[in-house]
N, C-alpha and C positions, 0 to 999 in steps of 0.2 A: 383754760390752757395752762400748762405747767410752767413754773418760773424758770426751768432749765432750758426751755426751748428758745433757741435763737431765731429771730425773725427770718423767715425764709418763704418757701413756696406754700401755697394753700393746697389742701387736698382737692382732688377733682371728683365730682359727683355726677352720677347718671342713673337712669332707670333701665335702659334697654341693654346696652352692651358697652364694654370698655376694653382698652388696650393700654399697656405701658411699655415703652421701648426706650432705647438710648439715643434716638434721633427723631425729631419731629416729623420728617418726611415719611419715615417708616410707620410711625403711629398713624399718620394720615392715610397712608396706603391701606393699613389694616382696617381703619374705620370705613373707608370706601368699600372694602370687601364685605364688611359686616352689614353696612347699609344696603348692599346689593343682594343680601340674603345668604351670604357665605357663613360658614361655621367658624368657631374659634380656631380650629385647625387650619382652615383656609386662610384666615387672617394672619396667623402666625407664620405660615410659609411665605405668603406675599411680603410681609414685613421683613422676614429674614433674608429672602432673596434680594430685596432692595438693599438691605444693610450690607450684603456681600459686595455690593458695588460701591456704595457711598461711605461705608466704614471699613475700608479694606484692611486696615491693620488688625481688625478684630475677628473678622469672619468671612465666609465665602463658600463657594461650591467646592473649594479645595480643602475643606475642613470636615469636622465631625458634629454630630447632633445627639442630644439626649432630650427626652420629653416625658412628662406625665400628663395623661389626659383622663378626665372623668366625665362621662356623658351625663348631661343634665345636672351636674354637680352632686349627684347622689348615687350614680351607678358604680360599677366596678372600676377601680383605678387601674389604668394600663401604663406600664413603663416601657419606653422605647429606647433601646441602646443602639445608636447609630455610630458607634466608634469603629474606626478602621483597624485593620490587622497588619502585622508585619508581613513582608513578602515571604513566600515559601522557602526561599534560599537564605533567609536571615537566621542563621544558626549562631549561637554564642561563640562556638569554636571558630567559625569563619573570621569573626572580629578579633578574637584573641590571637589567632595565628598571625594576624597582620598588625599586632601590637596596638589594636584599637581597644582601649579600656573603658571608654565612655563614648556616647554617640555625639559627634559634633552637630550643633543645633542648626547650622546652615549647610549641612551636607545632604545628599540624596538619602543617606541612611536614616535621617530624622523624619523622612516622609513615610507615614503609614498610609494605607489605601484610604482616600477620603470617603467617609461614610454618610455625609450630609444628604446628598441627592437621593440616595436610596431610602434614607430615613424619612425624608419629606414625602416621597412617593408612598411609603408604607403607611405613614400617619394619615395621608389624604385618602388612601384606599379605605381605611377603617373609620375615619371621622370627618371626611370632607365631602362637599357637594360640588366643588369646582375642580378644574384640572390645572396642570402646569401651563396649558395654553392661555388661560386667563390670568393665573396668579403670578406668572413671571413677567407680565407686561410692564409693571412699574420699573422692575430691575433692568429690563431690556431698554426701555426708554432712557433711563439714567445713564446707562453705559454708552448708548449710541448718540444721544442728543446732548449729553453732558450733565454734570451735576456740580453744585457749588460746595466747596469744602467748608465745613463748619469749624469753629475754634478749637474744640477739644480734640478733633481728629487732626487738625493742623499741628497741634502741640505734639502728638505722637509721631507724626510724619517728620517733624523737625528733629525730635529726639532719636529717631531711627535712621537718620540720614547716612551715617557711616556704614550701618548694616546694609542699607539699600544700595549704596555705591559699590559694595563688593558682591552683590547678589548675582543671580543668573537671570538674565533678561530683565532685570529690575530697572536699569537705567531707561530702557526703551518704554517700559510699561508704567513705571511708578515714579519716575523722576522727570516730570515735564521740564524742559529747558535746563536739565542738569541740576536742578535744586529741588528741595522738598516743597510740596504743595503748601501754600499759605491760606489762611482763612480768606474766603472770598474768591479764590481761584476757581476756574471752571475746568473740570477734568473730563476728557472723553476716553472711553475704552471700547472702541469698535470691535476688536477681536473677541473680547469677553461678551459683548452684545450678541455677536454671531453665535458663540457657544451657547448662550442662554436661549437663543432662538431655536437651536437644534434640540435642546432639552424640552423646550415648550412644545415642539412639534412631535418628537418621538419618545419623550419620557425618559425615565432613568436609564434605559438601554442605550440611549444616545451618548450617555456619559461613560458607562462602564464597558462599552464596546465601540467599534467603528473608529472614525477619524479622531475623535476626541481622546479616547483611550490610547490610540496609537501615539498621539502627540505627547501625552503624559509619560508614557513608557519610554519613548525615544528621548525626551528631555532628561528623564531621570537616569536612564542607562548611559546617556552621553556624558554624565558627570560621575559615573561609578556606581550607580544604583543597581540593586538586585531585582528590581520589579519586572514582572512579566505581564502580558495581556491576560494570562490565566488568573493572576492575582486580582486583577480588576474585575474580570468576569465572574469570579467566585464570590464577590462580596455580597453579604446579606445583613439585614437589620434584625436584631434579636428583640422579640416582644416578650416581656416578662411581667411578673407582679412586683409591686414596690415593696420596700422594707420600711419599717417605721418604729416609732417609739411614742410614749405618752408623755406630754409635758403640760402641766397646769390645766388638765382636763381636755387638752387638745391632742389629737393624733397628728404626728408630723411624719410625712412620707418622703422617701427618696428612691431613686433608681438604685438597684443592687450593684455590687461590684461586677465589672471592673470600674464602674463609677465610684467615686470616693465619698458619696453621700453618707455612708456609714460613719465617717469621721464626725460629721455634724451631729448625728444621733448619739454617738458616744459622748460628745461634749454636753449635749442636753442632759443625758443620764447623769453625768458627773455634777453638772450645775444644779440639777434637781435635788441633790443632797443638801444644798445650802438654801437658806431663805434670802434671796437677793434683795427682797424689799427692806431688809434691815439696813441696807447700805444705799446711799444716794446713787442715782444712775451715773453721775459724774463723780466717782469717788475712787480713792486708792484701792479700797477693798474689792469693788466691783471689777476694775480693770485687772487686778491681781488674780482674782478667781477665774476670769475669762482666759487669761494667759496660761494659767496652770492647767485648766481643763483642755485648752488647745494643745499644749505641749504633750500631755498624756495621750490625747486622741491621735495626734499626728505620729507619735511613736508607735502606737498600736497599728496605724495604717502602714507604716514602713515595715513593720515586722510580720504582718499577717495578711495584707490585702494585695491581690493580683488578679489576673484573669481567671475566674472560677472554672473555665474549661481546662485550665492547666494546673491550677493550684487549689488545694482544699481551703476555702475561706469559711471558717465556722461562724457564719453571721449570727446564728441563734445564740451562741455562747457570748460573743462579743457584745450583743445588745442586752444581756441579762443585767438586772440590778446588782448581781454578785460581782460581775466584771467591773462595773462602775464603782462599787464599794471597794473592791480589791485595790484599785488604783487611786480613785478619788479620795479614799479614806486617808491617804498619805499627805494630802494637801494641808499646809500650815498657813495660818494668816500672818505669821511674823517673819516668814522667810521663803525663799524660792526653793522648790524641790531640786534635789540633785538628780538630774536625768541626762542621759546621753543626748548630745546635740544631733538632731535629725537634719539632714541636708537634702530635701527633695529636689530633684533636678529641673523643676519647672516653675515658672511664674508668668503664666500666659495672659493673653488678651482674649476677650470673649464678648458676645452679645447675649443678653437675656431678654426674653419677650414673655409677657403674660397677657392672656386674653380671656375674657368671659363674654359669651354671646347672649342673645336675647332669650335663648332656651336654657341658659345657664350651663351650657357645655363649657368646661374649664380646661384651659391649656396652659401648662407651665413648660417653657420651651427654651432651650439653650443651644447655641451654635458657636463653634470656635475654630480658629486655625492655630491654636496654641500660642506661642510667643507673638509679640507684636510683629505684624507682617510675616508671620509663620516662618518658613524656612528661607525666605527671601529668594525662592526659586519660582520663576514664572514660566509656564509652558511656552514653548517656542512660537507656535502658531495660534493657539487657542486662548492665550491670555489668562490662564488660571493660576492664581497664586496658591501654592501648595503649603499645607500645614507642616509643622515640625513636631507633631504629637509623638512620633517615635523617639524623640529625645527624652521622653519620660521613662523609657526602658533603662534597666541596668544591664551591664555586661558582667554579671556575677553569677555563675552557675550555682544553683541552690537558692538564690534570692527569689522571693515570690514574684518579683517584677522583672526577672531576667528575660531578655529577648529570646524569642523562639519562633519557628515558622508558623505563620497564621495566628499568632498570639496578639491579643489586644493590650496596649499599655495601660497601666494605672492612670486614670484620667484625673483632671481637676474640676471638670464642669459638672455642676449639680443643680438641676431644677428641683424645686421643693413645692409641696402642697400640704396645707394644714386643713384638717377636717375636724368637725365636732359632731359626735353621734352619727358618723357616716356621711355627713353633708360637708361639701367644700365650704370653707370660710375664707381661705386666702391662698391662691397660687402666687408664689413669690420666688425671687432669686436675688443673689448678690454676686455679680460677676467679678472676676479679678483674680485669676490664678489660684495660688495657694491660700489666698485670703477667704475663699468662698465659704468653707464650713464655719469659720469665725464670724464672717459677715452675716451669714444667715442666723447664727446663734445670737449675735448682737442685736439684729433687727427684731427677731422674735421675742427676746427677753425684754427689749425696750417696750414692746407692746403688751405682752402677757404679764410681766412683772411690774412695769413702771407706768402702764396706762397710756402710752403714747398712741397717737393716731399713726396711720401708715407713713405719712410724710415726715412727721417728727421722728419716727423710729429710724427712717432712712437718713435723715439729716444729721443725726447726732454723731459727734466726733468718734473716730475709730482707732484701734490699735491692732497690730499683728505681731505676735512673737514668732519670729522666723529666723532660722539658722543661728539661734542663740542670742538674738538681739530683739528687743521690743521696739518695733517701729510705731511711732505715735504721730497722729495728725496734729497739725498746728493748733487746732481748736481745743486740745486738751490742756487745761490750765497747768501752769508751771509747778504749783504745789503738788498736783497729782504726779507729775513726772518725777519730782524730787522724792516723794513718798515711795514711789515704785523703786527708785534707785536704792533707797534705804533698805528695802526688802531683799535687795540683791539682783534686781533686774538691770541688765545693761540696756540702755535706751538710746534711741536716735530719732530724729524727726524725719519724716518721709518727704521726698521732693514732690512727687505726684500724689494725688489723692488715692486712698485705698478703696478699690472696687467701685461698683456702681449698682445700685439696687432698683428693683421695680416690684411693685406689689399692688394687688387689688383685693380689697376686703368686701365680702358678700354679706349683706344684711338681708336675711330671708324674710324677717318679719316686716320690714319696711319695703322690701322689694327694690332695694337700691344697691349701687356699687360705688365704692370709694377707692380712688387710685392715688398712688404716690410714685414719684420718679426721681431718681438721684440727681441732685445738682452737680455732682462730680462728673456727670456726662452732659451731652447736649440735648438729651431727650425730654420726653414729657408723657404724662398720662392724658388720654383723650377718651371721651365717652359721648354717647348720644341718648 
């Protein structure tokens, strides 16, 4: 064990199957599905549906989903883009005429059509053995019979109290007794339970049509939204091939745009120009290089990435070594690069789930309602908390991420998968808004450059260079903070922890699985 590792959790080991999630009950639900013969996809959907009830600030059926799946850990990797689109009436001119220059995050305009339920159905169609009727039962039970609030979720509930007080139907649904839920409180959501029952019975069509869609549209239009039943009925999930790059002999895969996984791949391409092993994992140089690679990659994303159905995103050129050299070649070890400050309009909450089943089917799965508690708009009768992913759009004609009818916003959520010689070795993710590409790069380089196991890699202190300021976790020693300041970094300590990671390492020779789960969340890895 390396001397920089602070005593923390052990890795979790198993032979048959494994899951890692941000909540123990969700991990347990997934294991129950796997023991009953379900696939990795089945387990991920069951866990995610439950998290949509018991971790309401992060995810739910009112949000979006992306996933990477690889059959038997060596088949063709499939990318699922379950992100929602803007209403057909959402033209940039409509907003500009009304002097709306950016999308208010708690307005109906921030609500894009939720894509999660259709994505789950599509993934189960392709990779599942079980249906919604079985997989949604843990979520239904939690909503109807009640669930106990865990500490990390209570922390978010408390922090978002002011937002929830001003929300739509939030006092009724999310502020029991007029105050935020505290750790140990029992919460019931019978309306949401009834909605989940309808989806369990009639599938995705129950959500995108009928009484549930009626309620979503009526709630949104009642507060000025442009949504129609046709917008919901028209929603589909896109199935594509992943994009990837090579790092230290491993192929690293991401969903293509409008997912922002390309940001992480550009970071890796830039970092691969340097020998990180020359620097200690907890060193000024390592944190400086990570920040500079992130600043360049995020600037690239801001300038080039949007919904490829509306904008030409030259993925091939962006992922070339020449692109990394052109920008990464400017990095200096003695000072900060002079770059424009990028101000991405999102810093959301998310859940990430990774599952490997007994047949080594691999699922890297992420689901989000964007900001903590999404738009703070809950549907009137059906109890659905709606995302505010549309807040990620710009209202700037000509910008690659400018809002347009039926367009998908630039996302933040990125599931990742690492393979070697075509075989899956690690499905992993690091949730946490804008932090995700940096978090994934940090965890992966902790492993491939510094020899950490999955838990050590996740545990190690983190930093995020965001909006011109280097946000550093408390675990980063003061001498590193001072050294970064001398290079020109403006630093601050972060109040809450940065992100939350989950990972499973597959050892094909031993036939074993090794899991890690972030102590920054309430969850765990479990296997059998």
